[in-house]
VOPAGU-2260 file (C-alpha; in pm, 1 decimal, decimal comma):
REM VOPAGU-2260
SITE   aa  ch    i         X         Y         Z
SITE  MET   A    0    1776,1   16503,9   11880,1
SITE  SER   A    1    1829,1   16532,6   11506,4
SITE  GLN   A    2    2160,2   16634,1   11363,4
SITE  THR   A    3    2204,5   16865,6   11070,4
SITE  THR   A    4    2232,7   16669,8   10747,3
SITE  PRO   A    5    2165,6   16772,0   10389,2
SITE  ASN   A    6    1790,5   16733,6   10334,9
SITE  ASN   A    7    1828,2   16501,2   10038,0
SITE  SER   A    8    2100,5   16283,1   10185,9
SITE  ILE   A    9    2059,0   15914,5   10252,6
SITE  ALA   A   10    2116,5   15980,4   10623,1
SITE  ASN   A   11    1835,0   16234,7   10630,2
SITE  MET   A   12    1597,5   15997,7   10451,2
SITE  ALA   A   13    1679,6   15725,7   10704,3
SITE  ALA   A   14    1613,6   15971,5   10987,3
SITE  VAL   A   15    1278,5   16067,6   10828,4
SITE  GLN   A   16    1182,5   15700,1   10808,0
SITE  THR   A   17    1280,7   15650,2   11172,2
SITE  ALA   A   18    1076,0   15952,1   11282,0
SITE  ILE   A   19     774,5   15811,2   11096,5
SITE  ALA   A   20     823,4   15463,8   11246,4
SITE  ASN   A   21     856,9   15616,8   11594,5
SITE  GLN   A   22     554,5   15841,2   11528,5
SITE  ASP   A   23     763,1   16145,0   11625,6
SITE  SER   A   24     583,7   16430,3   11451,9
SITE  ALA   A   25     808,3   16705,2   11594,6
SITE  GLU   A   26    1120,6   16530,9   11466,2
SITE  LEU   A   27     956,9   16469,4   11128,8
SITE  LYS   A   28     867,9   16838,7   11090,9
SITE  GLN   A   29    1223,5   16936,4   11173,2
SITE  LEU   A   30    1375,6   16685,1   10933,0
SITE  LEU   A   31    1150,4   16776,2   10641,4
SITE  GLY   A   32    1201,9   17146,1   10703,9
SITE  GLY   A   33     976,4   17256,9   10420,2
SITE  GLN   A   34    1202,6   17101,9   10158,1
SITE  PRO   A   35    1021,3   16973,6    9850,4
SITE  LEU   A   36     999,7   16596,9    9813,0
SITE  ASP   A   37    1013,5   16400,9    9490,3
SITE  PRO   A   38     669,7   16254,9    9410,7
SITE  LEU   A   39     805,7   15902,4    9458,5
SITE  GLN   A   40     961,1   15994,5    9795,8
SITE  LYS   A   41     637,3   16149,5    9913,1
SITE  ALA   A   42     431,6   15847,2    9805,2
SITE  TYR   A   43     673,4   15612,9    9983,5
SITE  LEU   A   44     666,9   15816,7   10304,4
SITE  LYS   A   45     286,9   15828,9   10297,7
SITE  GLU   A   46     272,4   15451,9   10255,2
SITE  LEU   A   47     512,5   15406,6   10545,5
SITE  ALA   A   48     308,3   15644,8   10762,2
SITE  GLU   A   49     -15,1   15461,6   10681,7
SITE  ILE   A   50     127,6   15151,2   10847,3
SITE  GLY   A   51     147,6   15338,9   11177,6
SITE  ASN   A   52    -196,1   15494,5   11121,4
SITE  ASP   A   53     -90,9   15825,4   11283,7
SITE  SER   A   54    -303,7   16106,4   11141,0
SITE  GLU   A   55     -58,6   16379,2   11250,1
SITE  ILE   A   56     229,2   16212,1   11065,0
SITE  LEU   A   57      13,7   16167,1   10753,4
SITE  LYS   A   58     -90,4   16531,8   10769,6
SITE  ILE   A   59     273,2   16647,4   10787,0
SITE  ILE   A   60     363,3   16440,6   10482,5
SITE  ASP   A   61      53,1   16551,5   10291,5
SITE  ASN   A   62     141,3   16915,6   10360,6
SITE  ALA   A   63     505,9   16877,0   10258,1
SITE  PRO   A   64     574,9   17051,3    9927,5
SITE  GLN   A   65     631,4   16827,9    9628,5
SITE  LYS   A   66     879,0   16898,7    9352,0
SITE  GLY   A   67     690,3   17020,1    9049,3
SITE  ASP   A   68     403,5   17172,7    9250,5
SITE  ALA   A   69     316,5   17534,1    9182,6
SITE  ARG   A   70     424,9   17627,3    9534,3
SITE  THR   A   71     781,4   17491,3    9488,3
């Protein structure tokens, strides 16, 4: 259901937040697409995911690359 948007756009961030709120792990994986997140973005998304207490969503965010990591 997602549309193609630049991964760092405001629209994409809103879609990521919606996927987390809806606990839609497949949509979240597609939206993140392996793109590195800023540390602040990642921390915010983890905090948002903790509200829903969905371990799959938290795992996806934890496994997302972070800008500045050795793997990015």
